[in-house]
N, C-alpha and C positions, 0 to 999 in steps of 0.2 A: 826494595827488598834486596837482600844480599844473596849471591850465588852460593849454594851449599857446597860447591866444589872448590872455588877459588876466592870466595868472599868479595868479589867485585860487585859493584852496584848493577842490578839488572834493570832493563827497560820494561816499563809497563805498556801493554797494548793488547792487541787482539790477534790470534792466530786465525788466518782466513785460508780458504781453499776454493779455487775456482780455476781449474786448468793447471794451476801450480799452487803449491803451499807457500804462503808468505805471511810475514809478521808485519802488522801495521802499528807502529808506535802511537801512543796517545798523542793527539794533536795533529796527526798526519792524515791527509786525505786518502780515502780508498781509491785505488787506481780506476780509471775510466775503462780501460781495456785490460784483459787478463793475459797480456804478453809480458815476458820478462822485462823488456825495455820500458813498458808502461808502468810496471810495478816499481822498478828502480827510479824512474822519473818522478813518481808520486812520493818518493821518500820511504816506501815500504822496503822490506828486506826479504828476498827470496830465501826460503829455508828448505828447499828440496833439490835433489840432483837434477841435472838436465835430462829428465826422463818423463817429459809430459806425455801422458797417454800410455806410458810403459806398463805392461802387464806383468813384467818380471819382478818378482819380489826382491831380488837382490839389489834393485835400485831404490827400494823404499827405505825411508828413514826408520831407525829403531827408536822406540819410545818406551818409557816406563810409566806405569799408572799406579797411583795409590788410591784404592777405593775408599779407604778410611778417611783420608784428609782431602780427597777429590783434587789432587794435583798430578800433573804429568811433567816429565822431563824428556826431551828428545834432542839428539844430536842432529846437526845439519851440515 
């Protein structure tokens, strides 16, 4: 799939959350622990700020959701 903003090829995978938001590319193992070090070591990509457990909304990532086509886009 091509990025609708820059036309680069996008990676396919799963967006996961467990202590931190992270993207697991297809073919990559899910991390055994949910620390940033374990996430990176497993080949997954952290996609949230360093705000684990933060309750302050200013640290949360902004996302856009299309209910019609069931897609979302988020900056990280």
